[in-house]
N, CA, C and O atoms as CSV, one atom per row, in Angstrom:
chain,resi,resn,atom,element,x,y,z
A,1,MET,N,N,-51.055,-7.273,50.905
A,1,MET,CA,C,-49.550,-6.935,51.062
A,1,MET,C,C,-48.761,-7.902,50.369
A,1,MET,O,O,-48.879,-9.116,50.537
A,2,THR,N,N,-47.884,-7.307,49.521
A,2,THR,CA,C,-47.020,-8.137,48.740
A,2,THR,C,C,-45.615,-8.206,49.343
A,2,THR,O,O,-45.080,-7.173,49.747
A,3,PRO,N,N,-45.039,-9.317,49.409
A,3,PRO,CA,C,-43.738,-9.544,50.055
A,3,PRO,C,C,-42.695,-8.829,49.147
A,3,PRO,O,O,-42.918,-8.719,47.942
A,4,ARG,N,N,-41.710,-8.406,49.640
A,4,ARG,CA,C,-40.568,-7.643,48.886
A,4,ARG,C,C,-39.251,-8.378,49.127
A,4,ARG,O,O,-39.025,-8.849,50.241
A,5,SER,N,N,-38.415,-8.489,48.178
A,5,SER,CA,C,-37.089,-8.883,48.241
A,5,SER,C,C,-36.152,-7.974,48.527
A,5,SER,O,O,-36.212,-7.002,47.774
A,6,VAL,N,N,-35.243,-7.922,49.397
A,6,VAL,CA,C,-34.241,-7.102,49.607
A,6,VAL,C,C,-32.814,-7.745,49.302
A,6,VAL,O,O,-32.396,-8.764,49.850
A,7,LEU,N,N,-32.153,-7.022,48.377
A,7,LEU,CA,C,-30.798,-7.661,48.099
A,7,LEU,C,C,-29.819,-6.913,48.852
A,7,LEU,O,O,-29.995,-5.717,49.085
A,8,ARG,N,N,-28.750,-7.570,49.264
A,8,ARG,CA,C,-27.641,-6.791,49.786
A,8,ARG,C,C,-26.332,-7.565,49.250
A,8,ARG,O,O,-26.148,-8.782,49.298
A,9,TYR,N,N,-25.598,-6.732,48.809
A,9,TYR,CA,C,-24.302,-7.216,48.176
A,9,TYR,C,C,-23.072,-6.988,49.212
A,9,TYR,O,O,-22.801,-5.886,49.689
A,10,GLU,N,N,-22.410,-8.114,49.473
A,10,GLU,CA,C,-21.388,-8.017,50.406
A,10,GLU,C,C,-20.085,-8.624,49.828
A,10,GLU,O,O,-20.099,-9.440,48.906
A,11,THR,N,N,-18.961,-8.176,50.426
A,11,THR,CA,C,-17.747,-8.689,49.793
A,11,THR,C,C,-17.139,-9.666,50.816
A,11,THR,O,O,-16.941,-9.408,52.004
A,12,TRP,N,N,-16.853,-10.915,50.138
A,12,TRP,CA,C,-16.247,-11.949,51.113
A,12,TRP,C,C,-14.897,-12.105,50.771
A,12,TRP,O,O,-14.476,-11.678,49.696
A,13,THR,N,N,-14.182,-12.673,51.577
A,13,THR,CA,C,-12.833,-12.988,51.540
A,13,THR,C,C,-12.396,-14.503,51.865
A,13,THR,O,O,-12.916,-15.150,52.774
A,14,LEU,N,N,-11.417,-14.980,51.053
A,14,LEU,CA,C,-11.164,-16.395,51.222
A,14,LEU,C,C,-9.708,-16.415,51.604
A,14,LEU,O,O,-8.917,-15.697,50.991
A,15,GLN,N,N,-9.302,-17.215,52.604
A,15,GLN,CA,C,-7.973,-17.208,52.963
A,15,GLN,C,C,-7.738,-18.654,53.720
A,15,GLN,O,O,-8.659,-19.268,54.260
A,16,PRO,N,N,-6.427,-19.088,53.683
A,16,PRO,CA,C,-6.229,-20.237,54.525
A,16,PRO,C,C,-6.489,-20.108,55.939
A,16,PRO,O,O,-6.184,-19.075,56.535
A,17,ASP,N,N,-7.098,-21.209,56.584
A,17,ASP,CA,C,-7.542,-21.021,58.029
A,17,ASP,C,C,-6.228,-21.363,58.863
A,17,ASP,O,O,-5.694,-22.471,58.908
A,18,ARG,N,N,-5.799,-20.192,59.521
A,18,ARG,CA,C,-4.747,-20.351,60.519
A,18,ARG,C,C,-5.183,-20.167,61.987
A,18,ARG,O,O,-4.357,-20.022,62.889
A,19,GLU,N,N,-6.378,-20.178,62.167
A,19,GLU,CA,C,-7.031,-20.210,63.587
A,19,GLU,C,C,-6.507,-21.275,64.464
A,19,GLU,O,O,-6.252,-22.374,63.972
A,20,PRO,N,N,-6.341,-21.069,65.598
A,20,PRO,CA,C,-5.840,-22.109,66.575
A,20,PRO,C,C,-6.574,-23.499,66.452
A,20,PRO,O,O,-6.014,-24.588,66.583
A,21,ASP,N,N,-7.973,-23.293,66.167
A,21,ASP,CA,C,-8.869,-24.479,66.059
A,21,ASP,C,C,-8.979,-25.172,64.794
A,21,ASP,O,O,-9.744,-26.127,64.656
A,22,ALA,N,N,-8.110,-24.648,63.694
A,22,ALA,CA,C,-8.158,-25.030,62.360
A,22,ALA,C,C,-7.695,-26.485,62.176
A,22,ALA,O,O,-6.832,-26.997,62.888
A,23,GLU,N,N,-8.297,-27.086,61.222
A,23,GLU,CA,C,-7.765,-28.493,60.908
A,23,GLU,C,C,-6.303,-28.455,60.331
A,23,GLU,O,O,-5.857,-27.464,59.752
A,24,ALA,N,N,-5.703,-29.435,60.505
A,24,ALA,CA,C,-4.106,-29.568,60.253
A,24,ALA,C,C,-3.943,-29.639,58.647
A,24,ALA,O,O,-4.845,-30.142,57.977
A,25,VAL,N,N,-2.951,-29.204,58.137
A,25,VAL,CA,C,-2.450,-29.332,56.867
A,25,VAL,C,C,-2.018,-30.621,56.780
A,25,VAL,O,O,-1.232,-31.062,57.619
A,26,LEU,N,N,-2.514,-31.430,55.681
A,26,LEU,CA,C,-2.157,-32.678,55.413
A,26,LEU,C,C,-1.274,-32.911,54.133
A,26,LEU,O,O,-1.512,-32.210,53.150
A,27,TYR,N,N,-0.336,-33.787,54.083
A,27,TYR,CA,C,0.325,-34.049,52.848
A,27,TYR,C,C,0.421,-35.547,52.489
A,27,TYR,O,O,0.539,-36.420,53.349
A,28,ALA,N,N,0.362,-35.794,51.139
A,28,ALA,CA,C,0.343,-37.150,50.729
A,28,ALA,C,C,0.978,-37.126,49.351
A,28,ALA,O,O,1.078,-36.049,48.762
A,29,ARG,N,N,1.445,-38.337,48.765
A,29,ARG,CA,C,1.887,-38.371,47.458
A,29,ARG,C,C,1.181,-39.599,46.752
A,29,ARG,O,O,0.773,-40.586,47.364
A,30,GLN,N,N,1.093,-39.420,45.452
A,30,GLN,CA,C,0.378,-40.470,44.694
A,30,GLN,C,C,1.158,-40.835,43.562
A,30,GLN,O,O,1.619,-39.996,42.788
A,31,CYS,N,N,1.333,-42.156,43.434
A,31,CYS,CA,C,2.154,-42.516,42.207
A,31,CYS,C,C,1.427,-42.544,40.934
A,31,CYS,O,O,0.402,-43.220,40.834
A,32,VAL,N,N,1.898,-41.838,39.927
A,32,VAL,CA,C,1.126,-41.660,38.559
A,32,VAL,C,C,0.992,-43.048,37.973
A,32,VAL,O,O,-0.033,-43.331,37.352
A,33,GLY,N,N,1.977,-43.943,38.134
A,33,GLY,CA,C,2.074,-45.206,37.364
A,33,GLY,C,C,1.004,-46.278,37.870
A,33,GLY,O,O,0.537,-47.127,37.110
A,34,ASP,N,N,0.678,-46.176,39.121
A,34,ASP,CA,C,-0.357,-47.176,39.565
A,34,ASP,C,C,-1.309,-46.613,40.297
A,34,ASP,O,O,-2.214,-47.366,40.656
A,35,GLY,N,N,-1.366,-45.358,40.660
A,35,GLY,CA,C,-2.390,-44.720,41.509
A,35,GLY,C,C,-2.376,-44.947,42.816
A,35,GLY,O,O,-3.289,-44.493,43.505
A,36,GLU,N,N,-1.334,-45.693,43.387
A,36,GLU,CA,C,-1.323,-45.997,44.786
A,36,GLU,C,C,-0.805,-44.686,45.540
A,36,GLU,O,O,0.140,-44.001,45.148
A,37,THR,N,N,-1.509,-44.464,46.588
A,37,THR,CA,C,-1.265,-43.255,47.533
A,37,THR,C,C,-0.691,-43.411,48.881
A,37,THR,O,O,-1.083,-44.330,49.599
A,38,SER,N,N,0.172,-42.615,49.260
A,38,SER,CA,C,0.802,-42.803,50.535
A,38,SER,C,C,-0.273,-42.190,51.614
A,38,SER,O,O,-1.155,-41.378,51.338
A,39,PRO,N,N,-0.010,-42.748,52.879
A,39,PRO,CA,C,-0.881,-42.161,54.041
A,39,PRO,C,C,-0.698,-40.830,54.123
A,39,PRO,O,O,0.426,-40.365,53.932
A,40,SER,N,N,-1.799,-40.003,54.425
A,40,SER,CA,C,-1.751,-38.656,54.705
A,40,SER,C,C,-1.073,-38.370,56.080
A,40,SER,O,O,-1.238,-39.082,57.070
A,41,SER,N,N,-0.289,-37.248,56.036
A,41,SER,CA,C,0.474,-36.871,57.270
A,41,SER,C,C,0.591,-35.507,57.500
A,41,SER,O,O,0.521,-34.765,56.520
A,42,GLU,N,N,0.774,-34.980,58.732
A,42,GLU,CA,C,0.996,-33.530,58.952
A,42,GLU,C,C,2.382,-33.233,58.651
A,42,GLU,O,O,2.731,-32.091,58.353
A,43,ASP,N,N,3.290,-34.330,58.723
A,43,ASP,CA,C,4.763,-34.110,58.414
A,43,ASP,C,C,4.855,-34.433,56.898
A,43,ASP,O,O,4.537,-35.527,56.431
A,44,PHE,N,N,5.301,-33.423,56.197
A,44,PHE,CA,C,5.589,-33.653,54.606
A,44,PHE,C,C,6.756,-34.746,54.457
A,44,PHE,O,O,6.879,-35.261,53.346
A,45,ALA,N,N,7.472,-35.072,55.308
A,45,ALA,CA,C,8.742,-36.019,55.138
A,45,ALA,C,C,8.126,-37.386,55.039
A,45,ALA,O,O,8.618,-38.178,54.236
A,46,GLU,N,N,7.134,-37.730,55.751
A,46,GLU,CA,C,6.651,-39.125,55.728
A,46,GLU,C,C,6.244,-39.551,54.331
A,46,GLU,O,O,6.656,-40.600,53.834
A,47,PRO,N,N,5.411,-38.698,53.696
A,47,PRO,CA,C,4.971,-39.133,52.288
A,47,PRO,C,C,6.222,-39.116,51.287
A,47,PRO,O,O,6.191,-39.887,50.328
A,48,GLN,N,N,7.182,-38.374,51.448
A,48,GLN,CA,C,8.292,-38.437,50.763
A,48,GLN,C,C,8.994,-39.637,50.925
A,48,GLN,O,O,9.463,-40.153,49.911
A,49,ASN,N,N,9.171,-40.235,52.125
A,49,ASN,CA,C,9.870,-41.484,52.491
A,49,ASN,C,C,9.054,-42.570,51.873
A,49,ASN,O,O,9.579,-43.598,51.446
A,50,TRP,N,N,7.744,-42.340,51.824
A,50,TRP,CA,C,6.806,-43.569,51.043
A,50,TRP,C,C,7.221,-43.505,49.624
A,50,TRP,O,O,7.422,-44.554,49.012
A,51,VAL,N,N,7.359,-42.386,49.071
A,51,VAL,CA,C,7.750,-42.419,47.521
A,51,VAL,C,C,9.075,-42.984,47.335
A,51,VAL,O,O,9.245,-43.653,46.315
A,52,LEU,N,N,10.038,-42.834,48.139
A,52,LEU,CA,C,11.386,-43.463,48.014
A,52,LEU,C,C,11.329,-45.058,48.165
A,52,LEU,O,O,11.968,-45.829,47.449
A,53,ARG,N,N,10.460,-45.443,49.215
A,53,ARG,CA,C,10.148,-46.972,49.277
A,53,ARG,C,C,9.531,-47.438,48.147
A,53,ARG,O,O,10.013,-48.409,47.563
A,54,HIS,N,N,8.262,-46.746,47.634
A,54,HIS,CA,C,7.614,-47.273,46.512
A,54,HIS,C,C,8.416,-47.266,45.311
A,54,HIS,O,O,8.307,-48.241,44.567
A,55,CYS,N,N,9.216,-46.315,44.991
A,55,CYS,CA,C,9.937,-46.463,43.648
A,55,CYS,C,C,11.185,-47.505,43.808
A,55,CYS,O,O,11.775,-47.940,42.819
A,56,GLY,N,N,11.543,-47.875,45.185
A,56,GLY,CA,C,12.392,-48.873,45.226
A,56,GLY,C,C,11.759,-50.294,44.915
A,56,GLY,O,O,12.379,-51.249,44.448
A,57,GLN,N,N,10.621,-50.271,45.203
A,57,GLN,CA,C,9.892,-51.589,44.946
A,57,GLN,C,C,9.308,-51.704,43.632
A,57,GLN,O,O,8.909,-52.768,43.158
A,58,SER,N,N,9.263,-50.484,43.004
A,58,SER,CA,C,8.686,-50.422,41.617
A,58,SER,C,C,9.593,-49.505,40.686
A,58,SER,O,O,9.200,-48.388,40.348
A,59,PRO,N,N,10.740,-49.985,40.310
A,59,PRO,CA,C,11.767,-49.019,39.685
A,59,PRO,C,C,11.241,-48.251,38.599
A,59,PRO,O,O,11.705,-47.157,38.276
A,60,SER,N,N,10.193,-48.860,37.984
A,60,SER,CA,C,9.737,-48.107,36.499
A,60,SER,C,C,8.803,-46.955,36.975
A,60,SER,O,O,8.357,-46.166,36.141
A,61,HIS,N,N,8.478,-46.831,38.378
A,61,HIS,CA,C,7.528,-45.626,38.646
A,61,HIS,C,C,8.441,-44.452,39.121
A,61,HIS,O,O,9.098,-44.383,40.160
A,62,HIS,N,N,8.328,-43.607,38.177
A,62,HIS,CA,C,9.199,-42.292,38.260
A,62,HIS,C,C,8.379,-40.957,38.658
A,62,HIS,O,O,8.944,-40.026,39.233
A,63,THR,N,N,7.141,-40.928,38.348
A,63,THR,CA,C,6.278,-39.700,38.475
A,63,THR,C,C,5.247,-39.807,39.586
A,63,THR,O,O,4.474,-40.764,39.640
A,64,TYR,N,N,5.242,-38.844,40.446
A,64,TYR,CA,C,4.430,-38.790,41.599
A,64,TYR,C,C,3.696,-37.442,41.765
A,64,TYR,O,O,4.268,-36.411,41.411
A,65,ARG,N,N,2.436,-37.405,42.298
A,65,ARG,CA,C,1.786,-36.111,42.576
A,65,ARG,C,C,1.722,-35.811,44.022
A,65,ARG,O,O,1.540,-36.704,44.849
A,66,GLU,N,N,1.861,-34.636,44.321
A,66,GLU,CA,C,1.841,-34.124,45.714
A,66,GLU,C,C,0.420,-33.717,45.929
A,66,GLU,O,O,-0.183,-33.002,45.129
A,67,ILE,N,N,-0.144,-34.230,47.123
A,67,ILE,CA,C,-1.516,-33.894,47.456
A,67,ILE,C,C,-1.508,-33.216,48.718
A,67,ILE,O,O,-1.022,-33.782,49.697
A,68,ILE,N,N,-2.077,-31.871,48.816
A,68,ILE,CA,C,-1.912,-31.111,49.980
A,68,ILE,C,C,-3.421,-30.652,50.321
A,68,ILE,O,O,-4.087,-30.044,49.483
A,69,THR,N,N,-3.893,-30.957,51.521
A,69,THR,CA,C,-5.085,-30.783,52.078
A,69,THR,C,C,-4.997,-29.681,53.055
A,69,THR,O,O,-4.547,-29.878,54.184
A,70,ARG,N,N,-5.445,-28.432,52.625
A,70,ARG,CA,C,-5.323,-27.192,53.514
A,70,ARG,C,C,-6.606,-26.787,53.805
A,70,ARG,O,O,-7.439,-26.702,52.903
A,71,PRO,N,N,-6.906,-26.492,55.095
A,71,PRO,CA,C,-8.182,-25.930,55.340
A,71,PRO,C,C,-8.293,-24.363,55.007
A,71,PRO,O,O,-7.359,-23.597,55.246
A,72,TRP,N,N,-9.351,-23.996,54.510
A,72,TRP,CA,C,-9.653,-22.540,54.128
A,72,TRP,C,C,-10.941,-22.041,54.826
A,72,TRP,O,O,-11.872,-22.757,55.194
A,73,ARG,N,N,-10.850,-20.776,54.942
A,73,ARG,CA,C,-12.157,-20.110,55.658
A,73,ARG,C,C,-12.575,-18.888,54.758
A,73,ARG,O,O,-11.892,-18.366,53.878
A,74,THR,N,N,-13.765,-18.566,55.142
A,74,THR,CA,C,-14.245,-17.352,54.459
A,74,THR,C,C,-14.815,-16.499,55.558
A,74,THR,O,O,-15.238,-16.976,56.611
A,75,TRP,N,N,-14.808,-15.263,55.281
A,75,TRP,CA,C,-15.207,-14.175,56.098
A,75,TRP,C,C,-15.649,-12.926,55.436
A,75,TRP,O,O,-15.136,-12.561,54.378
A,76,ARG,N,N,-16.507,-12.318,55.980
A,76,ARG,CA,C,-17.361,-11.180,55.328
A,76,ARG,C,C,-16.530,-9.819,55.651
A,76,ARG,O,O,-16.243,-9.550,56.818
A,77,ARG,N,N,-16.199,-9.074,54.700
A,77,ARG,CA,C,-15.490,-7.878,55.008
A,77,ARG,C,C,-16.625,-6.744,55.545
A,77,ARG,O,O,-17.780,-6.737,55.120
A,78,THR,N,N,-16.227,-6.003,56.324
A,78,THR,CA,C,-17.220,-4.947,56.850
A,78,THR,C,C,-16.741,-3.517,56.368
A,78,THR,O,O,-17.387,-2.514,56.672
């Protein structure tokens, strides 16, 4: 007896995880000038405040990146 392979194609969907038990969305900012990064926070205002403090301490640092960590989930369409 020879084993056989069975292939089944399925359609998967990817979407942000908004379930009650999903991980929190986290926000942070990173200074492009020196690479220093703010602490991550569920409140987007905290990293913004960090940017204002950082540029006050380093007046030549004008450019920042926003870093968003958002949980995603996949599920199989039926």
